[in-house]
SEFI-197893 format. One record per residue (C-alpha): residue number from 1; residue in one letter; x, y, z. Coordinates in nm, 3 decimals, decimal comma, always signed. Each point is the difference from the previous one (the first is absolute). Example, Ala and Ser with C-alpha at 12.3 -4.5 7.8 and 13.67 -1.06 7.14 Angstrom:
2
pt pos:1	code:A	xx:+1,230	yy:-0,450	zz:+0,780 $
pt pos:2	code:S	xx:+0,137	yy:+0,344	zz:-0,066 $
END
This chain:
131
pt pos:1	code:X	xx:-8,687	yy:+0,939	zz:-1,505 $
pt pos:2	code:X	xx:-0,172	yy:+0,337	zz:-0,009 $
pt pos:3	code:X	xx:-0,376	yy:+0,036	zz:+0,002 $
pt pos:4	code:X	xx:+0,016	yy:+0,171	zz:-0,340 $
pt pos:5	code:X	xx:+0,184	yy:-0,294	zz:-0,150 $
pt pos:6	code:X	xx:-0,250	yy:-0,244	zz:+0,150 $
pt pos:7	code:X	xx:-0,295	yy:+0,195	zz:-0,139 $
pt pos:8	code:X	xx:+0,148	yy:+0,039	zz:-0,349 $
pt pos:9	code:X	xx:+0,103	yy:-0,367	zz:-0,010 $
pt pos:10	code:X	xx:-0,348	yy:-0,110	zz:+0,107 $
pt pos:11	code:X	xx:-0,163	yy:+0,197	zz:-0,283 $
pt pos:12	code:X	xx:+0,252	yy:-0,039	zz:-0,282 $
pt pos:13	code:X	xx:+0,141	yy:-0,351	zz:+0,057 $
pt pos:14	code:X	xx:-0,287	yy:-0,176	zz:+0,174 $
pt pos:15	code:X	xx:-0,269	yy:+0,176	zz:-0,206 $
pt pos:16	code:X	xx:-0,220	yy:+0,095	zz:+0,297 $
pt pos:17	code:X	xx:-0,240	yy:+0,294	zz:-0,017 $
pt pos:18	code:X	xx:+0,086	yy:+0,342	zz:+0,141 $
pt pos:19	code:X	xx:-0,295	yy:-0,013	zz:+0,241 $
pt pos:20	code:X	xx:+0,096	yy:-0,343	zz:+0,132 $
pt pos:21	code:X	xx:+0,362	yy:+0,104	zz:+0,062 $
pt pos:22	code:X	xx:-0,105	yy:+0,331	zz:+0,158 $
pt pos:23	code:X	xx:-0,230	yy:-0,177	zz:+0,245 $
pt pos:24	code:X	xx:+0,267	yy:-0,254	zz:+0,095 $
pt pos:25	code:X	xx:+0,277	yy:+0,255	zz:+0,062 $
pt pos:26	code:X	xx:-0,218	yy:+0,268	zz:+0,157 $
pt pos:27	code:X	xx:+0,030	yy:+0,277	zz:-0,256 $
pt pos:28	code:X	xx:-0,228	yy:+0,172	zz:-0,244 $
pt pos:29	code:X	xx:-0,067	yy:-0,135	zz:-0,347 $
pt pos:30	code:X	xx:+0,107	yy:+0,330	zz:-0,154 $
pt pos:31	code:X	xx:+0,342	yy:-0,026	zz:+0,168 $
pt pos:32	code:X	xx:+0,046	yy:-0,353	zz:-0,134 $
pt pos:33	code:X	xx:-0,094	yy:+0,128	zz:-0,347 $
pt pos:34	code:X	xx:+0,259	yy:+0,280	zz:+0,028 $
pt pos:35	code:X	xx:+0,273	yy:-0,241	zz:+0,111 $
pt pos:36	code:X	xx:-0,069	yy:-0,239	zz:-0,287 $
pt pos:37	code:X	xx:-0,009	yy:+0,287	zz:-0,252 $
pt pos:38	code:X	xx:+0,334	yy:+0,130	zz:+0,133 $
pt pos:39	code:X	xx:+0,151	yy:-0,347	zz:-0,025 $
pt pos:40	code:X	xx:-0,112	yy:-0,038	zz:-0,361 $
pt pos:41	code:X	xx:+0,136	yy:+0,347	zz:-0,087 $
pt pos:42	code:X	xx:+0,322	yy:+0,007	zz:+0,204 $
pt pos:43	code:X	xx:+0,088	yy:-0,360	zz:+0,081 $
pt pos:44	code:X	xx:+0,187	yy:-0,066	zz:+0,325 $
pt pos:45	code:X	xx:+0,010	yy:+0,373	zz:+0,085 $
pt pos:46	code:X	xx:-0,366	yy:-0,035	zz:+0,107 $
pt pos:47	code:X	xx:+0,115	yy:-0,193	zz:+0,308 $
pt pos:48	code:X	xx:+0,185	yy:+0,303	zz:+0,142 $
pt pos:49	code:X	xx:-0,188	yy:+0,255	zz:+0,215 $
pt pos:50	code:X	xx:-0,043	yy:+0,342	zz:-0,158 $
pt pos:51	code:X	xx:+0,071	yy:+0,336	zz:+0,156 $
pt pos:52	code:X	xx:-0,299	yy:+0,188	zz:+0,142 $
pt pos:53	code:X	xx:+0,177	yy:+0,332	zz:-0,036 $
pt pos:54	code:X	xx:-0,189	yy:+0,241	zz:-0,224 $
pt pos:55	code:X	xx:+0,161	yy:+0,079	zz:-0,334 $
pt pos:56	code:X	xx:-0,042	yy:+0,372	zz:+0,055 $
pt pos:57	code:X	xx:-0,099	yy:+0,244	zz:+0,274 $
pt pos:58	code:X	xx:-0,163	yy:+0,295	zz:-0,173 $
pt pos:59	code:X	xx:-0,069	yy:+0,189	zz:+0,324 $
pt pos:60	code:X	xx:+0,352	yy:-0,040	zz:+0,137 $
pt pos:61	code:X	xx:+0,163	yy:+0,319	zz:+0,123 $
pt pos:62	code:X	xx:+0,316	yy:+0,081	zz:-0,203 $
pt pos:63	code:X	xx:+0,339	yy:-0,039	zz:+0,171 $
pt pos:64	code:X	xx:+0,064	yy:+0,373	zz:-0,040 $
pt pos:65	code:X	xx:-0,306	yy:+0,081	zz:+0,212 $
pt pos:66	code:X	xx:+0,104	yy:-0,259	zz:+0,259 $
pt pos:67	code:X	xx:+0,337	yy:+0,173	zz:+0,025 $
pt pos:68	code:X	xx:-0,171	yy:+0,338	zz:+0,040 $
pt pos:69	code:X	xx:-0,213	yy:-0,139	zz:+0,284 $
pt pos:70	code:X	xx:+0,306	yy:-0,126	zz:+0,190 $
pt pos:71	code:X	xx:+0,207	yy:+0,316	zz:-0,067 $
pt pos:72	code:X	xx:-0,285	yy:+0,230	zz:+0,100 $
pt pos:73	code:X	xx:-0,056	yy:-0,195	zz:+0,322 $
pt pos:74	code:X	xx:+0,371	yy:+0,022	zz:+0,090 $
pt pos:75	code:X	xx:+0,013	yy:+0,371	zz:-0,076 $
pt pos:76	code:X	xx:-0,311	yy:+0,076	zz:+0,209 $
pt pos:77	code:X	xx:+0,134	yy:-0,200	zz:+0,295 $
pt pos:78	code:X	xx:+0,339	yy:+0,177	zz:-0,024 $
pt pos:79	code:X	xx:-0,178	yy:+0,338	zz:+0,007 $
pt pos:80	code:X	xx:-0,201	yy:-0,107	zz:+0,306 $
pt pos:81	code:X	xx:-0,332	yy:+0,017	zz:-0,184 $
pt pos:82	code:X	xx:-0,294	yy:-0,238	zz:-0,012 $
pt pos:83	code:X	xx:+0,094	yy:-0,279	zz:-0,238 $
pt pos:84	code:X	xx:-0,315	yy:-0,211	zz:-0,002 $
pt pos:85	code:X	xx:-0,161	yy:-0,142	zz:-0,313 $
pt pos:86	code:X	xx:-0,259	yy:+0,280	zz:-0,024 $
pt pos:87	code:X	xx:+0,273	yy:+0,266	zz:+0,011 $
pt pos:88	code:X	xx:+0,206	yy:-0,185	zz:-0,261 $
pt pos:89	code:X	xx:-0,308	yy:-0,028	zz:-0,220 $
pt pos:90	code:X	xx:-0,058	yy:+0,376	zz:+0,029 $
pt pos:91	code:X	xx:+0,363	yy:+0,082	zz:-0,091 $
pt pos:92	code:X	xx:-0,005	yy:-0,238	zz:-0,299 $
pt pos:93	code:X	xx:-0,319	yy:+0,158	zz:-0,131 $
pt pos:94	code:X	xx:+0,106	yy:+0,363	zz:+0,058 $
pt pos:95	code:X	xx:+0,364	yy:-0,020	zz:-0,109 $
pt pos:96	code:X	xx:+0,006	yy:-0,279	zz:-0,259 $
pt pos:97	code:X	xx:-0,365	yy:-0,024	zz:-0,116 $
pt pos:98	code:X	xx:+0,002	yy:-0,370	zz:+0,089 $
pt pos:99	code:X	xx:-0,309	yy:-0,158	zz:+0,153 $
pt pos:100	code:X	xx:+0,065	yy:-0,308	zz:+0,209 $
pt pos:101	code:X	xx:-0,233	yy:-0,144	zz:+0,264 $
pt pos:102	code:X	xx:+0,090	yy:+0,020	zz:+0,367 $
pt pos:103	code:X	xx:-0,012	yy:-0,380	zz:+0,029 $
pt pos:104	code:X	xx:+0,249	yy:-0,035	zz:-0,287 $
pt pos:105	code:X	xx:+0,238	yy:+0,246	zz:+0,165 $
pt pos:106	code:X	xx:-0,026	yy:-0,182	zz:+0,332 $
pt pos:107	code:X	xx:+0,048	yy:-0,342	zz:-0,162 $
pt pos:108	code:X	xx:+0,309	yy:+0,119	zz:-0,187 $
pt pos:109	code:X	xx:+0,148	yy:+0,163	zz:+0,310 $
pt pos:110	code:X	xx:-0,058	yy:-0,318	zz:+0,202 $
pt pos:111	code:X	xx:+0,158	yy:-0,214	zz:-0,272 $
pt pos:112	code:X	xx:+0,326	yy:+0,197	zz:+0,018 $
pt pos:113	code:X	xx:-0,023	yy:+0,019	zz:+0,381 $
pt pos:114	code:X	xx:-0,043	yy:+0,376	zz:+0,017 $
pt pos:115	code:X	xx:-0,273	yy:-0,040	zz:+0,263 $
pt pos:116	code:X	xx:+0,032	yy:-0,230	zz:+0,295 $
pt pos:117	code:X	xx:-0,291	yy:-0,219	zz:+0,094 $
pt pos:118	code:X	xx:-0,128	yy:+0,048	zz:+0,351 $
pt pos:119	code:X	xx:+0,055	yy:-0,302	zz:+0,222 $
pt pos:120	code:X	xx:-0,328	yy:-0,161	zz:+0,095 $
pt pos:121	code:X	xx:-0,177	yy:+0,056	zz:-0,329 $
pt pos:122	code:X	xx:-0,257	yy:+0,274	zz:-0,043 $
pt pos:123	code:X	xx:-0,117	yy:+0,282	zz:+0,225 $
pt pos:124	code:X	xx:-0,329	yy:-0,041	zz:+0,177 $
pt pos:125	code:X	xx:-0,289	yy:+0,192	zz:-0,155 $
pt pos:126	code:X	xx:-0,186	yy:+0,011	zz:+0,331 $
pt pos:127	code:X	xx:+0,030	yy:+0,288	zz:+0,242 $
pt pos:128	code:X	xx:-0,003	yy:-0,068	zz:+0,369 $
pt pos:129	code:X	xx:-0,105	yy:+0,257	zz:+0,251 $
pt pos:130	code:X	xx:+0,112	yy:+0,014	zz:+0,356 $
pt pos:131	code:X	xx:-0,318	yy:+0,010	zz:+0,203 $
END
């Protein structure tokens, strides 16, 4: 039996208080209140876990821009030019009047495997001198 079902049964069927049930099952009183309210509104659907995915992503970069990032990277590499995120950002701003952050460009390029991650993680930020 799921923990949600146990909590809802304890409150609705057994008539125990929200605080008492919350203390026994190690959860907050507000969460118990939400579960009971969902059960009364939705019935057995309250026992199922809900998605944590946001309903919308207002700052998401459009697919068209993602395509432009990948195409621009491929074209720059084919021409033998620098094809880093800063360069791609400059080209997008100058040619297409599109402003996208460098981190967004890098994240998108990594997601479609345009860049290869360096084995061993990150580069060292410390300089060593030969003395």
